[in-house]
N, C-alpha and C positions, 0 to 999 in steps of 0.2 A: 868132720866140721867145714875144710876148705870145700869141698864138693857143695857145700848146702850153701855157702857166700859166694859160689862163681857166679858171676852174671849169666844170666841164660839165656836160652838162644832159640827158646821156641816161645811164639806170641800167641796161640791159638785160644790159649786161655790164663786165666794167673794161675800163679806160682803157691804150693801148697800155705799156709798161714802166709800168705801176704795181704790179706787182710787186717794185718794183724798184726801194725808195725811197730808198734810198744813192746809186740810177744806177749803174755800172760796178764802183764799190767795193761795194754788196751785198753783206752774207755769204750763200753760197747753203746749201739744205739745213741747218739747224741750227736747232732749237727747246730744245735741253737746257741745262741750271742753266749751263752757261758758253756761252749764247750770246752775250751782250756784249761778251766778252773777245778776240773775233779779227782781227786788222788786214785793214785795207782789202784786197781782195780783187782788186784791180787792183795793190796795189803790187808792186815789183820784188824779187827776191833780197834783192840789194843793201840795199835801205832797209829791209825786216823786219829784219835785225839791227840794226839802229837801233831798231826798235819794242820788239823782246827787250830791248834795255839800258834802254830808257824805263822797260817793264815792271817789269823787277827793282828800279828805282829808286823804282817807285811801290809795289810793297808791301817794299820797304826796310824794317825793324823799327830803329826810330832809339833810342840808346842817350846815358844822360848824359855828362856831361864831367865831370873829366877820363876817356879810356879809351885802352885800348890800342888800338881800333880806329878812329883818328882819322879815318878817313871815316864813319864812319857814328855819330860821336857830336854833341851839339850839341843833342838832345831838350830843352824845355821851356825853364827850369825850370816852367812852367804848360802844361799843352796840355789839350787831350782826345781826342787818338789819334797812337798812337806811328807810323803809316803813314798813308798816302794811303788804299790798299787795306782799312785797320779800319772806315773809314766805307762807302765807295764798294765793297761788298761784292760780287765779282765784278764789278765793273764799275758793280752797280744800283744803285735805290735803297736809302737808307736806310729806319729805322722812329723811333718816338718812342722812350722809355726805358720800360726795364721794372722788377721792381724790383732787376735788377742794375747799371744805371749808364745814360750817357745817349748811347754810344760810338754812331754813325751820325747823333745832331742833336745839334747846335749854338745858343747863343743870342745870338742879334747883343743890342748895345747902341747907342743913340743918343739924343742930344739934341735940342729942337726943330729948332738949326739943323744937325741931322747929323753934328756934332761927338762924339767920344767921352765916357762919361764918366770920368772924371777922375780916378776912381782903377781902375777896372774894365776902361777902354779901350772897345775897340770889339767885345769876345766875352769871355763866360762861358768858362772855362776850368775842366772839374771834373777834374780828377787835375792832380797837381804831385808832383815828385823830394820824397825825401824831405828836411825841415829844411825844407824849404816848404809855405805852408796851399794848398791847393786855392781856389778863389775862392768856388764854392757847390757842391751838390749837388742836382741835379736833376728832380725828381717831375715826375709826369703823372697828374690824375685826371678825370673826363670827367665832363658834364651829361648824358644823355639828351633830344634833341627829336626827338620822335615825328612823323611826315609822312605825310596818307591820299593816296596815287595813288587815280586812278582806277584803274575794276575790283577795289577793295576792299582793297588792298595798300598794305601800312604800314611805313614805314621808320624805323629811329631813326637820327637822327644823332648824333654826339655833339662838342660842345662842350670843348674842352680846358680847363680851370685850372692853370697850373704854379705847383710849389711849388720855390722856389729855396733852401731850407735852410739853413741855416748860412752867412752869408757872411764869405768868411774874411780880408776887410778892412776891414769896419764897414758900411754899409747902403749902398746906390745914392745917388747924388743924387738929389734929388728932382726933377731933372727928367729923368730918365732914364728912356727907353722902352725895351721887350724885346720880342724877337721870337724864336720857337722855330722854327727850320729842319730840315728833315731830307736829309740829301745827296740830289742828283739823279743820276739815271742818267749814263750818260760816253758813249754812242754817239751815233756825230753830229756831233762839238765841230765836228770840222774844216769839215765842208762847211755848218755853220751859219755858222762864221766866213768864209767865201769868198760866202758871199751880196752880192751888190754893195748896199755902202751907199744907193745912191741905190735899189734897187730896195724896201727896206723904207721910206724916206723916203715914197717915193709910195703908202704906203699908208696914210700921218698923216694924219687929220683930227679937230685938237683941236678943231675947232666943230663937229662934228658936219655938215657943209656938206652931205652926202647922205638924211641925215635917217632912218638907219637907227636910229640911238640907239646905236651903235659911234662912239666917239671916241680911237680909239688913239692915244699920244702915246711919239715916240721920250726915252728915257732918256740923256743925256749927259753923262758923266764923264771926271774926269780918268783918263788913263791914264800907269801909269809905264812901262810899253812903248813907245807911241808919244811920250812928254812930251808929252803936248798934249791938250786933249779930245777924246773921241773918242764915238763911237757905244755904247752899250751894251749887248752884246748875253748876257753869263750872267750866271748866277745868277737867283732868285729874282724879283727888282725888274730884273734889268737891270746889276746895278750892278757889273760887270765888261766890257772893250771888248775885251780879245783871252785868246784860252788860256794866255797868260804871262801875262799878268796874274793870271786867275784861279788857275793856279797857285802860282803866289808868294805869292799872298795865301792861301791855304790853307795853303800850307808856314810863314808866319807864325803867323798865325791859330790853327790846329788844330792843328800839331806846334810851334812856337817856334823852326821853323829860319829861320837866316838865309838871303838870295838877294841877290843882282847888284838887284832888285828891291826887296828891302827887308834891309841890311844890319844892323839891330841884334839883335845876338846874343840877345837876350832874348824876341825874339819880340813879342807885346802888352799885356807886363806896363808899367806908367804909371810915369813918375817919382814917384810917392807909392810904389810896393812896390820901395823899394830894394833890400831883399835879393833879390829876385830877378834886380834890375840889377846887381847886383855877383856875382853866382855865377858860376862858372865856364862858359864857354863855348866851342862846339868851331869858332869862326874863329880867325884867326891862327897855325894849328899850321901844316898842310900846304895849307890853303886859305884864301883871304881871308873866305871866306863858308861857312857849313856845308853849305849844297848849292851848287856854284857853278855858270857858267853856260854851262858844257856839258851839266850835269848837270840843269839847268834846262832848256834848250833839250831833253832826250833825251825827258822826262817830258811836257813839251809837246808834240812829236813823237808819244807814244805815246797822248796824250790826243785829239790831235788826227783820231788813225787807227786809233777801236775804230770798226770797223763798226757798219751799218745792217744787220740778220737780215732777211730775204726775209718777204715778205708771204706769211701763210697764208689759203692758198681762198677769192684775189679774187673768185674770180667761180663763188661759193658762192648762190644765189637767195636765202639767208637774209641773208648778208650783204651784196650787194646792194640788198635793201630796206630795211637799215638803214642805208647809202648813204645813198640817198634822204633817209630820215628826218633824217640829218646836216644837206644840205643843203637840204630844206626846212623844216626847225627854223632857219635861220640861224646856224648852229656856225660855216662857214666863213666868217664876217665879221671874226673875230678866228683861227681856226685855219684858218687859209691854208694850203691841201692841197698847193700846189707851189710850188719857184720854180726858176731856172735858174743855175747859180754861175760865176762870175766865169772869166777865162782866167787860171792862173798857172803861170806856168811852171815855180817852183821846187816847186810843191807837183801832179806829174802827179796825184793820188789823185783831189782836190777838184776839181780843172779845168773846167772845162764841163760840168758833169752836171744830169740833170735828177731833181731830189730831190724826196721827198715829206715835210716834215718836220711839217705840221698845224698851222705857227706863224708869226706875223706879224711876230713879236721883238719887240712892241711894249708897252707898258705900257695896261692896262685897271684900270678904276674895278670891283672884284668885289664892292663891297655892304659891308656894317656887320658879316656876319657873319664875313668873311674878314677884315676890316683888322684892323692891327697899332700904327697908330701911329707906326708907325717909317720916317723918310726916307733915302730913300739915292738917291743923283743926283737928280735931278729928281722923284723917283718919291714920292709920301706916302702915308699909311700904309695907304691903300684901293687903291692901285696896286700891281697881280703882272703880270709878263711875262707873253706867251702862255706857256702852256710846249712843245716839242713832243709829240706823241701816237708818231710812232714809234715801236716797241717797247714798246708799254703795254701790250701783251697777253700777253707773254711775262715782265712783271712775277713773278708768283706762282715760275713755273718756275725764275727766275734767284735772286731774292732770297729764295725761301721761305714767302713772305708777299705779302700785298697790302695795300699802303700810300701813300695819295695825298695831294692839294694841298701845300703847303709845309711841314705841320707832321705831317703823316701822319695825322691824323687822320679820314679815309673809309677805310673796311674794302674798298672794293666801288667799281668805277665807276661806278654807279648813286648812292651816294654823295656822293661828288665833284660830278657834275651836279649833284646836289640842293643844293648849296654855293655855288651858282654865284649871286650878284647883282646889283648894280649896273647895269653897263650888257647886263648879261647876265640878266640879271630874267627877261624874256621870254620866253629859250628854256630857264629852268628853268622858267616857269609851261606851256610847252607840254611839259615831258615830264612833270609831275606829270597833266598833263590827256588823255595819251595813249592808246589801248590798250594795254592790258598787252603783244597783239600788237608794236605800236610799241615800244616800248622795251625788251621782249626781241630782235629783231632790230637796232638800234640799239647796245645794250649788245654785240651777235654783230660787225656793223662794230669797233667799237674792240677789239674781240679781235682780230678779226684783224689789227691796224695791226706 
């Protein structure tokens, strides 16, 4: 197995099974706008019925309480979206707000020790039910930063500056910091969850013992699902340990929907927001929580089984040249190409698959340019989890736009690379100094993923 997942040193042709980044679960021959919305290709018909039920709950539009539709009430009272799909449009990535609001982007809050803001909680909600004040109206503007590249090209980066508008419940605590986050794509989550913990921890090198300038750290977080500290895998800073943790936290913070893991009907409303807490909620009628355990499990099953699309043209000469540039530049130090998932009797779709996500799932210092000052678990303000790259070349097709990085500031893959700093500054410097032909090949490779 170690031989199989060792990074290649040959670039004359693609590697065996490289065209199937999700192993046997890979979605074949689909590159249209719904390419991120299909079930694992190796799923049985019987389990596909659960996938479709989970999909219906993922797309459900929640309504306020009390309501005659008692299986769908409980929205808010403060919220960012009315459904999971509203942020993860066609199961893809979100984008920053325009003049119409901030759906598909949220603003996280924390104080230096990682605790919530005493009034606004862990997240700003920019929408509210009638009779309640929204917490803020979020707008963004950009400061342009030109970068000169070898060969005469100039790329203009955009540094976001946020305006939270009129805060509905008074000022933020003086110690509170905030971080804007767009919704990440949903594909391949179950395969990432199935990578053995020991394989991820084997990549940790906090003291940079090998001297390569890369010192990935594991994020350890409290898992409500596992009821113990666990390795963080999901979210921009690996702040959630399991898909069930991630799903329940999104229901609570984004939509204001309670679940067995977050049983409070008022979602993220703090004790200082008494009107919100006293409002009618959707639990206690026909359900113990607004989404019950069975519903949460179906949404988690759906999220676990959104298939990774097949690679495009992995043997194209330009793609192979770009792959070698990617490897030679040292990008695989964080974007680890291959893993083998654990043997899982109860998850046949994810069990013992060779996968190509291009991530180590570890935290890395990405420099001052991307720093947000917001702690999350062990992650500090400079650290971000290495995001998977599979499917990244289909972003524009699925989402209708190309926005990359945690806050969507990058409008292209090249812009995203040029924002790399900290541990990745040598790679950023190398890309700036590359010949235009090598840069074009690198981008072509990324677009094939």
